[in-house]
C-alpha positions as CSV (number, residue, x, y, z in Angstrom):
1,M,36.8,35.1,4.3
2,E,38.3,33.3,7.1
3,H,35.1,32.3,8.8
4,L,34.0,30.2,5.8
5,K,37.2,28.1,5.8
6,P,36.1,25.5,8.5
7,W,32.8,25.1,6.5
8,F,34.7,24.5,3.3
9,Q,37.2,22.1,5.1
10,I,34.3,20.0,6.6
11,A,32.3,19.9,3.4
12,L,34.9,18.9,1.0
13,P,35.4,15.4,2.3
14,V,31.6,14.9,2.1
15,V,31.7,16.2,-1.5
16,I,34.7,14.1,-2.4
17,S,33.0,10.9,-0.8
18,I,30.0,11.4,-3.2
19,N,32.2,11.9,-6.1
20,I,34.2,8.8,-5.3
21,F,31.0,6.7,-5.1
22,F,29.7,7.9,-8.5
23,L,33.2,7.3,-10.1
24,S,33.6,3.9,-8.4
25,F,30.3,2.8,-9.6
26,I,31.0,3.8,-13.2
27,A,34.5,2.2,-13.1
28,L,33.1,-1.1,-11.7
29,I,30.6,-1.2,-14.5
30,A,33.3,-0.4,-17.1
31,F,35.6,-3.1,-16.2
32,A,33.3,-5.9,-14.8
33,E,32.6,-9.0,-16.7
34,S,28.9,-10.0,-17.0
35,S,26.8,-12.5,-18.7
36,L,24.3,-9.9,-19.9
37,T,21.1,-11.7,-20.0
38,L,19.4,-8.9,-21.8
39,E,19.6,-8.6,-25.6
40,Y,20.9,-5.3,-26.9
41,Q,17.6,-4.9,-29.0
42,R,15.7,-5.1,-25.7
43,I,18.0,-2.6,-24.0
44,I,17.3,-0.1,-27.0
45,S,13.6,-0.9,-26.9
46,V,13.3,0.1,-23.0
47,S,15.4,2.9,-23.5
48,I,13.2,4.3,-26.2
49,N,10.0,3.6,-24.1
50,T,11.7,5.6,-21.3
51,I,12.7,8.6,-23.4
52,T,9.4,8.7,-25.2
53,L,7.4,8.4,-22.0
54,G,9.5,11.4,-20.6
55,L,9.2,13.5,-23.7
56,F,5.6,13.0,-24.2
57,T,4.8,13.7,-20.6
58,S,7.0,16.9,-20.5
59,F,5.4,18.2,-23.7
60,L,1.8,17.7,-22.5
61,S,3.0,19.2,-19.2
62,I,4.3,22.3,-20.9
63,L,1.0,22.7,-22.7
64,F,-1.1,22.5,-19.5
65,G,1.3,24.3,-17.1
66,T,2.1,27.2,-19.5
67,F,-1.6,27.7,-20.4
68,F,-2.9,27.9,-16.9
69,A,0.1,30.0,-15.7
70,V,-0.9,32.6,-18.3
71,L,-4.5,32.2,-17.8
72,T,-4.3,32.8,-14.0
73,T,-1.7,35.5,-14.2
74,Y,-3.1,37.8,-17.0
75,Y,-6.9,37.1,-17.1
76,D,-9.7,37.7,-14.7
77,F,-12.4,35.2,-14.4
78,P,-14.7,33.9,-11.6
79,L,-13.2,31.7,-9.0
80,K,-9.8,32.6,-10.1
81,K,-8.1,32.7,-6.7
82,I,-9.4,29.3,-5.7
83,I,-8.6,27.7,-9.1
84,S,-5.0,29.2,-9.0
85,V,-4.3,27.3,-5.7
86,A,-6.3,24.1,-6.8
87,L,-4.0,23.9,-10.0
88,V,-1.0,23.2,-7.8
89,L,-2.4,20.4,-5.8
90,P,-2.2,17.4,-8.3
91,I,1.4,17.5,-7.4
92,A,0.6,16.1,-4.1
93,F,0.0,12.7,-5.7
94,P,3.0,10.5,-6.2
95,L,3.1,9.3,-9.8
96,Y,2.6,5.5,-8.7
97,V,-0.5,6.5,-6.7
98,Y,-1.9,8.6,-9.7
99,A,-1.2,5.7,-12.0
100,F,-3.0,3.1,-10.0
101,I,-6.0,5.4,-9.4
102,F,-6.5,5.8,-13.2
103,V,-5.9,2.3,-14.1
104,G,-8.2,1.1,-11.4
105,G,-10.9,3.4,-12.6
106,L,-10.4,3.1,-16.4
107,E,-9.9,-0.7,-16.6
108,Y,-12.9,-2.7,-17.8
109,S,-14.3,-3.4,-14.5
110,G,-13.4,0.0,-13.1
111,G,-16.0,2.6,-12.0
112,I,-15.3,5.1,-14.7
113,A,-15.1,2.6,-17.5
114,T,-18.5,0.9,-16.4
115,W,-20.3,4.3,-16.1
116,V,-19.1,5.3,-19.6
117,R,-20.2,1.9,-21.1
118,S,-23.7,2.8,-19.9
119,F,-23.7,5.2,-22.8
120,D,-22.4,2.6,-25.1
121,I,-18.9,3.9,-25.3
122,E,-16.0,1.7,-24.8
123,I,-12.7,2.9,-23.2
124,G,-9.5,1.4,-24.5
125,S,-6.9,0.1,-22.0
126,P,-4.9,2.9,-20.4
127,R,-1.8,0.7,-20.3
128,N,0.2,2.1,-23.1
129,I,2.7,4.9,-23.4
130,L,0.4,7.6,-24.8
131,S,-2.1,7.0,-21.9
132,G,0.7,6.8,-19.5
133,A,2.0,10.2,-20.7
134,I,-1.4,11.8,-20.4
135,I,-1.9,10.4,-16.9
136,F,1.6,11.6,-15.7
137,S,1.4,14.9,-17.2
138,L,-1.9,15.6,-15.3
139,C,0.3,15.0,-12.1
140,V,3.6,16.7,-12.9
141,Y,2.4,19.9,-14.9
142,P,2.3,21.9,-11.6
143,Y,6.1,22.1,-12.0
144,I,5.8,24.1,-15.1
145,Y,2.7,26.0,-13.8
146,L,4.6,27.1,-10.5
147,F,7.8,28.1,-12.2
148,T,6.1,29.9,-15.2
149,K,3.6,31.7,-13.0
150,S,6.4,32.8,-10.7
151,R,8.4,34.1,-13.6
152,L,5.4,35.9,-15.2
153,S,4.8,37.8,-11.9
154,N,8.4,39.1,-12.2
155,I,8.2,40.5,-15.6
156,S,7.6,44.1,-15.9
157,F,3.9,44.6,-17.0
158,S,5.0,47.6,-19.0
159,I,6.4,45.2,-21.5
160,F,2.8,43.8,-22.0
161,L,1.2,47.2,-22.2
162,A,4.0,48.4,-24.7
163,S,3.1,45.4,-27.0
164,K,-0.5,46.2,-26.8
165,S,0.0,49.8,-27.6
166,L,1.7,48.7,-30.9
167,G,-1.6,47.1,-31.9
168,N,-0.8,43.4,-31.0
169,S,-3.7,41.4,-29.5
170,N,-3.5,40.0,-26.1
171,V,-2.9,36.4,-27.6
172,K,-0.2,37.7,-30.0
173,T,1.5,39.6,-27.1
174,I,1.6,36.4,-24.9
175,F,3.0,34.3,-27.6
176,K,5.5,36.7,-29.3
177,V,6.6,38.8,-26.3
178,I,5.9,37.2,-22.9
179,L,6.4,33.4,-23.5
180,P,10.0,33.9,-24.9
181,L,10.8,35.8,-21.6
182,V,9.6,32.9,-19.3
183,K,11.3,30.1,-21.4
184,P,13.9,29.5,-18.6
185,A,11.2,28.7,-16.3
186,I,9.3,26.5,-18.7
187,I,12.6,24.5,-19.4
188,A,13.4,24.1,-15.7
189,G,9.8,22.8,-15.0
190,A,9.9,20.4,-18.0
191,I,13.2,19.1,-17.0
192,L,11.9,18.3,-13.5
193,A,8.9,16.6,-15.0
194,F,11.1,14.5,-17.3
195,F,13.2,13.4,-14.3
196,E,10.1,12.6,-12.3
197,V,8.8,10.2,-15.1
198,I,12.1,8.4,-15.9
199,A,12.7,7.8,-12.2
200,D,9.4,6.3,-11.7
201,F,9.0,2.7,-11.0
202,G,5.7,1.9,-9.3
203,G,3.6,4.0,-11.8
204,V,5.0,2.2,-15.0
205,T,4.7,-1.1,-13.3
206,V,1.0,-0.6,-12.8
207,L,0.7,0.7,-16.5
208,Q,2.6,-2.2,-17.7
209,I,5.1,0.0,-19.6
210,Q,8.5,-1.6,-19.8
211,T,11.0,1.1,-19.1
212,L,14.6,1.0,-17.8
213,T,13.5,1.2,-14.2
214,T,11.3,-1.9,-14.4
215,E,14.0,-3.6,-16.4
216,I,16.7,-2.9,-13.9
217,Y,14.6,-4.4,-11.2
218,S,13.7,-7.4,-13.1
219,T,17.3,-8.1,-14.2
220,W,18.7,-7.5,-10.8
221,Y,16.2,-9.5,-8.7
222,G,14.5,-11.7,-11.3
223,L,17.5,-12.8,-13.5
224,Q,20.0,-12.3,-10.7
225,D,22.2,-10.6,-13.3
226,F,23.7,-7.9,-11.0
227,I,26.3,-6.5,-13.5
228,G,23.6,-6.5,-16.1
229,G,21.1,-4.5,-13.9
230,A,24.0,-2.2,-13.0
231,R,24.8,-1.5,-16.7
232,L,21.1,-0.9,-17.4
233,S,21.3,1.7,-14.6
234,I,24.2,3.4,-16.2
235,V,22.1,3.7,-19.4
236,L,19.6,5.6,-17.3
237,F,22.2,7.7,-15.6
238,V,23.5,8.7,-19.1
239,I,20.1,9.6,-20.2
240,A,19.6,11.8,-17.1
241,M,23.2,13.5,-17.7
242,V,22.4,14.2,-21.4
243,V,19.2,15.9,-20.5
244,L,21.0,17.9,-17.6
245,I,23.6,19.1,-20.2
246,I,20.9,20.0,-22.7
247,E,19.2,22.1,-19.9
248,K,22.4,23.8,-19.1
249,V,23.0,24.8,-22.8
250,L,19.5,26.0,-23.2
251,Q,19.6,28.0,-19.8
252,N,22.9,29.5,-20.7
253,Q,21.4,31.2,-23.7
254,K,20.7,34.9,-23.1
255,S,17.5,35.6,-21.2
256,L,16.2,39.0,-20.3
257,S,15.8,39.5,-16.5
258,L,12.9,42.0,-15.9
259,N,12.2,42.1,-12.1
260,S,9.7,44.7,-11.4
261,A,7.1,45.7,-9.0
262,D,4.7,46.7,-11.8
263,K,1.1,45.5,-10.9
264,I,-0.4,43.2,-13.3
265,I,-3.9,44.4,-14.2
266,P,-6.0,41.3,-15.1
267,I,-7.7,41.3,-18.5
268,N,-11.5,41.3,-18.5
269,S,-12.2,38.8,-21.2
270,K,-15.5,38.2,-22.8
271,Y,-14.8,34.5,-22.4
272,A,-14.3,34.7,-18.7
273,I,-17.1,32.2,-17.9
274,F,-15.7,29.8,-20.5
275,Q,-12.3,30.2,-18.8
276,T,-13.9,29.2,-15.5
277,I,-15.8,26.3,-16.9
278,L,-12.5,25.0,-18.8
279,S,-10.5,25.3,-15.5
280,I,-13.1,23.4,-13.5
281,V,-13.3,20.7,-16.2
282,F,-9.6,20.3,-16.0
283,L,-9.6,20.1,-12.3
284,L,-12.4,17.6,-12.3
285,I,-10.0,15.3,-14.4
286,A,-6.6,16.1,-12.7
287,L,-7.6,16.6,-9.1
288,V,-11.2,15.9,-8.0
289,G,-11.8,12.7,-10.0
290,P,-8.6,11.0,-8.6
291,L,-9.3,12.2,-5.1
292,V,-12.9,10.8,-5.3
293,Q,-11.9,7.5,-6.7
294,L,-9.3,7.1,-4.0
295,L,-11.8,8.1,-1.3
296,A,-14.3,5.5,-2.7
297,W,-11.9,2.9,-2.2
298,I,-11.3,3.7,1.5
299,D,-13.0,1.7,4.3
300,I,-13.3,4.3,7.0
301,S,-14.4,1.6,9.6
302,N,-11.0,-0.1,9.5
303,F,-8.9,2.7,8.0
304,L,-6.3,2.8,10.8
305,S,-6.1,-1.0,11.3
306,S,-5.6,-1.8,7.6
307,L,-3.2,1.0,7.0
308,G,-0.6,-0.4,9.4
309,T,0.7,2.0,12.0
310,A,4.2,0.6,11.8
311,Y,4.5,1.5,8.0
312,L,3.5,5.1,8.9
313,V,5.9,5.3,11.8
314,N,8.7,3.9,9.5
315,S,8.0,6.3,6.9
316,L,7.9,9.3,9.2
317,V,11.0,8.3,11.1
318,L,12.9,7.6,7.8
319,G,11.8,10.9,6.3
320,V,12.7,13.0,9.4
321,I,16.2,11.3,9.9
322,C,17.0,11.7,6.1
323,A,15.7,15.4,6.0
324,L,17.9,16.4,9.2
325,I,21.1,14.8,7.7
326,I,20.4,16.3,4.2
327,L,19.8,19.8,5.7
328,F,23.0,19.5,7.7
329,V,25.2,18.4,4.7
330,G,23.3,20.8,2.5
331,L,24.2,23.7,4.9
332,L,27.9,22.6,5.0
333,I,28.0,22.5,1.2
334,S,26.2,25.7,0.6
335,M,28.4,27.6,3.2
336,G,31.6,25.9,1.9
337,Y,30.6,26.7,-1.7
338,K,30.6,30.4,-1.1
339,L,34.4,30.2,-0.6
340,A,35.0,27.6,-3.5
341,A,35.2,28.6,-7.0
342,S,31.9,28.6,-8.6
343,S,33.4,26.4,-11.5
344,L,34.6,23.7,-8.9
345,L,33.6,20.6,-10.7
346,V,33.9,18.3,-7.7
347,Y,31.2,20.4,-5.9
348,Q,28.9,20.4,-9.0
349,F,29.2,16.6,-9.5
350,S,28.3,15.9,-6.0
351,L,25.0,17.8,-6.5
352,I,23.5,15.8,-9.4
353,G,21.5,13.3,-7.2
354,Y,18.2,14.8,-7.9
355,A,18.6,14.4,-11.6
356,V,19.7,10.7,-11.0
357,P,16.9,8.3,-10.4
358,G,16.7,6.6,-7.1
359,T,17.1,3.3,-8.9
360,V,20.6,4.2,-10.2
361,I,21.8,5.2,-6.9
362,A,20.4,2.3,-5.1
363,V,22.0,-0.1,-7.5
364,G,25.1,1.8,-7.4
365,L,25.4,1.5,-3.7
366,M,24.5,-2.2,-3.7
367,L,27.3,-2.9,-6.2
368,V,29.9,-0.7,-4.7
369,V,29.4,-2.0,-1.1
370,D,29.5,-5.7,-2.4
371,S,32.6,-5.1,-4.5
372,F,34.7,-3.3,-1.8
373,F,33.4,-5.1,1.2
374,G,31.9,-8.3,0.1
375,V,28.6,-7.9,1.8
376,S,25.1,-6.9,1.0
377,I,24.2,-3.3,1.9
378,T,20.9,-4.5,3.4
379,L,23.0,-6.1,6.2
380,F,23.6,-2.7,7.6
381,G,19.9,-2.3,8.2
382,V,18.2,0.9,7.1
383,T,21.6,2.6,6.9
384,G,22.0,1.9,3.1
385,L,18.6,3.3,2.4
386,I,19.3,6.5,4.3
387,V,22.6,7.1,2.4
388,C,20.9,6.6,-0.9
389,L,18.1,9.1,0.2
390,V,20.8,11.6,1.3
391,I,22.6,11.5,-2.0
392,R,19.3,11.5,-4.0
393,F,17.8,14.6,-2.3
394,L,20.9,16.5,-1.2
395,P,20.6,19.0,-4.0
396,I,17.2,20.2,-2.6
397,G,18.7,20.9,0.9
398,Y,21.6,22.7,-0.9
399,R,19.3,24.8,-3.1
400,Y,17.2,25.8,-0.1
401,F,20.2,27.2,1.9
402,S,22.2,28.6,-1.2
403,T,19.3,30.6,-2.4
404,A,18.9,32.0,1.2
405,L,22.7,32.9,1.4
406,D,22.5,34.6,-1.9
407,Q,20.0,37.0,-0.6
408,I,22.4,38.2,2.2
409,P,23.7,41.6,1.4
410,K,27.3,41.5,0.5
411,N,28.0,44.4,3.2
412,N,27.0,41.8,5.9
413,T,29.7,39.3,4.9
414,H,32.3,42.1,4.4
415,V,31.6,43.3,7.9
416,L,32.1,39.8,9.3
417,A,35.4,39.5,7.4
418,L,36.7,42.7,8.9
419,H,35.7,41.9,12.5
420,N,37.6,38.6,12.1
421,L,34.9,36.8,14.1
422,K,35.1,33.0,14.8
423,P,33.3,30.8,12.5
424,W,30.5,29.8,14.9
425,S,30.0,33.5,16.1
426,A,30.1,34.7,12.5
427,F,27.4,32.1,11.6
428,K,25.1,33.2,14.4
429,S,25.4,36.9,13.8
430,G,25.6,37.0,10.0
431,Y,23.9,33.9,8.6
432,L,21.5,32.2,11.0
433,G,18.6,34.6,10.7
434,F,18.5,34.1,6.9
435,L,18.4,30.3,7.3
436,K,15.6,29.6,9.8
437,K,12.8,29.8,7.2
438,P,14.7,27.8,4.5
439,F,15.3,25.1,7.2
440,V,11.6,24.8,8.1
441,F,10.4,24.6,4.5
442,G,13.4,22.4,3.4
443,F,12.7,20.1,6.3
444,L,8.9,19.6,5.4
445,F,9.6,19.2,1.6
446,I,12.6,16.7,2.0
447,T,10.8,14.7,4.6
448,I,7.8,14.2,2.3
449,E,10.0,13.5,-0.7
450,C,11.8,10.8,1.2
451,M,8.5,9.4,2.4
452,K,7.3,9.2,-1.3
453,E,10.5,7.8,-2.7
454,Q,9.6,4.3,-3.9
455,P,12.1,2.6,-6.1
456,A,15.1,3.2,-3.9
457,T,13.1,2.1,-0.8
458,I,12.1,-1.2,-2.6
459,L,15.5,-2.0,-3.6
460,L,17.4,-1.1,-0.4
461,R,14.9,-1.7,2.5
462,P,16.1,-4.4,4.9
463,S,14.0,-7.5,5.4
464,G,10.8,-6.7,7.3
465,F,11.1,-3.0,6.9
466,E,8.1,-1.7,5.1
467,T,7.0,2.0,4.5
468,L,3.8,3.6,3.0
469,S,5.4,3.7,-0.4
470,T,6.5,0.0,-0.4
471,Q,3.0,-0.9,1.0
472,V,1.4,0.8,-2.0
473,Y,3.6,-1.1,-4.4
474,N,2.9,-4.5,-2.8
475,F,-0.9,-3.9,-3.1
476,T,-0.8,-2.4,-6.5
477,T,1.3,-5.2,-8.1
478,E,-1.6,-7.5,-6.9
479,G,-4.3,-5.2,-8.3
480,Q,-5.6,-4.7,-4.7
481,W,-6.7,-1.0,-5.3
482,E,-8.7,-0.8,-2.2
483,L,-6.0,-1.7,0.1
484,A,-3.5,0.5,-1.9
485,A,-5.8,3.4,-1.3
486,N,-5.1,3.5,2.6
487,P,-1.4,4.3,2.5
488,S,-1.9,6.4,-0.6
489,L,-4.4,8.7,1.0
490,V,-2.0,9.4,3.9
491,L,0.9,10.4,1.5
492,V,-1.7,12.6,-0.5
493,I,-2.9,14.4,2.6
494,I,0.5,15.1,3.9
495,S,1.8,16.3,0.5
496,T,-1.4,18.5,0.0
497,L,-0.9,20.2,3.3
498,L,2.8,20.9,2.2
499,A,1.7,22.2,-1.2
500,I,-0.9,24.6,0.5
501,I,1.7,25.9,2.8
502,L,4.2,26.6,0.2
503,V,1.7,28.3,-2.0
504,T,0.5,30.4,0.8
505,E,4.1,31.4,1.7
506,S,4.9,32.3,-1.8
507,K,1.9,34.6,-2.2
508,Q,2.8,36.3,1.2
509,N,6.3,36.9,-0.1
510,K,5.2,38.8,-3.2
């Protein structure tokens, strides 16, 4: 297909550049000399903390997400439609916002802890791995919920009915027949939840959990041991890659594809009222409670003045610029990839950014630029941060476009090839119409993801450049929950609007 060659030719240098960056980073670490200030026992300890926190969070997220996905798909109960949408909304909270809300509410002087003590009940400190896993799982379970619910809706309902006809109960059918079919969705959601947790910096800082991200920051800036900090980031990189490989192995196992238009008939359970109550109680903990606590800290009278208009503008401009670049590059790669062999390793390696914590990419950029050019990357202003965010979220832009391109009938591309159209003419007539909606949703999603990104922004922002996410970090490290609530609320509102749009759109497409 001649009309795809220019896309491939333009995309390839970009892809190679990203590969060179990752390989250079690894090579520099492998051969650099360092007075590593951290003991190996300490490295092992923080690595175990990171993995344990990620695994506990993923496990709890699987329980919450899968349960409510099954409940809202197969059962009928009062307020089901409202609850189905509300269960998605905790994902609007960045982990670091969620963490300080719960810590601020549950610490000894917090509102929740004070109220509970009125009943002569003492709440222990939430600053530990188990509590952190519970708090984080209440924020990231929507990944499993959304993926699993989408998969359930595409499984032929006749499978469910066939199992029932054999005398199996509803519960047995769900556990023995349905859940094995949605295992790929559960795994995909759990992996995303795991990556979110191990990439977090602000949340674990508030919870005082020593993980690789906090250790990288303290080693790099506190101890001024740059090679040591970089090597710690490689440990985090290796963990992410191992998990990614495990996911590939698990997802490559045979799974049954059962797409069908069979209408799911909700089960009328005698426990319908209990299901509603259970869902409401869960949402009170995961959504309503955190939102109420956040609003309680807000001083409406001076909200705008205390928020800092410049921080909001910086966040929006940064998010928009990065989103546009990511979508452009993502389009190049997705179009070029259609011509490349599906096993082309150079392409696959360039799209691992979302699995790599922002901390790792930021440290890698600082080390590579300093080693090759002898200057700090922050001297280039916000350019370094933009490059980092582009690498970090490029896979999202690619996925949006590649998914849309996969839906184009093969006959369309064959017709374009037969007419021997020029690349731009072929793109306008054969591809553009399929890419408009992915562009809009990709733009919204990536903009917000870039606005929320905290560890990379903290590490790479030039002097005097603050965003909503860095403002939250500055206030939470000082325990100033009320001040941190202002930028947090803005991030939550913007993310909530996006979540509602995406849920509404997904329902319309069914």
